[in-house]
C-alpha positions as CSV (number, residue, x, y, z in Angstrom):
1,M,180.5,92.7,-3.3
2,N,181.6,90.6,-0.4
3,K,185.1,91.1,1.0
4,P,187.1,87.9,1.1
5,P,187.7,86.4,4.6
6,T,190.9,87.3,6.3
7,A,193.4,85.4,8.3
8,R,193.7,85.9,12.0
9,T,197.1,87.3,13.1
10,W,198.6,87.8,16.5
11,D,202.0,88.2,18.2
12,E,203.2,85.6,20.7
13,A,206.6,85.8,22.3
14,D,208.9,87.0,19.5
15,D,206.9,85.4,16.7
16,T,204.1,86.6,14.5
17,H,201.3,84.0,14.0
18,I,198.9,83.8,11.0
19,D,196.0,81.4,11.0
20,V,194.8,80.7,7.4
21,R,192.7,77.6,8.2
22,G,189.3,77.7,6.6
23,L,190.2,80.3,3.9
24,P,189.4,79.4,0.3
25,A,192.3,79.2,-2.2
26,P,194.3,81.2,-3.0
27,Q,193.7,83.4,0.1
28,P,196.0,81.5,2.4
29,M,199.0,82.1,0.1
30,V,198.0,85.6,-0.7
31,Q,197.6,86.6,3.0
32,I,200.9,84.9,4.0
33,L,202.8,86.7,1.3
34,T,201.1,90.0,2.1
35,L,202.1,89.6,5.7
36,L,205.7,88.9,4.9
37,Q,205.9,92.1,2.8
38,R,204.9,94.1,5.8
39,L,207.3,92.5,8.3
40,P,211.1,93.1,8.7
41,R,213.3,90.3,7.5
42,S,214.3,89.6,11.1
43,A,210.7,88.4,11.8
44,V,209.8,84.8,12.5
45,V,206.3,83.9,11.2
46,I,204.3,80.9,12.4
47,V,201.7,79.7,9.9
48,H,198.7,77.7,11.0
49,H,197.4,75.8,8.0
50,E,195.1,72.9,7.4
51,R,197.1,71.3,4.6
52,D,200.7,71.3,3.3
53,P,200.9,74.5,1.1
54,V,203.0,73.0,-1.7
55,W,202.4,76.0,-4.0
56,L,203.7,78.4,-1.3
57,Y,207.2,77.0,-1.1
58,P,208.5,78.2,-4.5
59,E,206.9,81.6,-3.8
60,L,208.8,81.8,-0.5
61,A,212.1,80.8,-2.1
62,Q,211.7,83.5,-4.8
63,I,211.4,86.2,-2.1
64,G,214.1,84.8,0.2
65,W,212.1,83.0,2.9
66,L,212.4,79.5,4.1
67,A,209.6,77.3,5.5
68,E,210.2,74.6,8.2
69,V,207.4,72.3,9.4
70,V,207.2,72.4,13.1
71,P,204.9,70.5,15.6
72,G,201.3,71.7,15.7
73,D,197.9,70.7,16.8
74,E,196.4,67.5,15.4
75,G,195.0,68.1,11.9
76,E,197.1,71.2,11.5
77,V,200.2,71.9,9.4
78,R,202.3,74.4,11.2
79,L,205.2,76.2,9.5
80,R,208.0,78.4,10.8
81,L,209.0,81.0,8.2
82,T,212.4,82.8,8.4
83,A,214.2,84.9,5.9
84,T,217.2,83.4,4.2
85,D,220.6,85.1,3.8
86,D,220.3,85.0,0.0
87,A,217.4,87.4,-0.4
88,P,216.8,88.8,-3.8
C-alpha cells in the first residue's frame, strides 16, 4: 500500500510554512489540520495552496483558527493562519 504524499513544511523567520500544492483532496486539509494540532496556539502558519480551500475555513473556525489571504506567488493562494481568542 502506498503512503499518501505529504506536504513540505519549513520554518522561516517566526512563521511555520506548509506547502500543500499538488496534493490530492482531502490531503491538503488533513495535513494543515494535523500541523495545527502539533503547534502552540501562538504559532503563525503560512499555507501555500493552489486554490482557495473553501472547505478548510469552517474547520478552522471550529478549532479556533482564522485564515487571512496574503500576497503570494502567481497561481498560488497563500493564507496566514492565526489562533483566535475564542478557542473552544
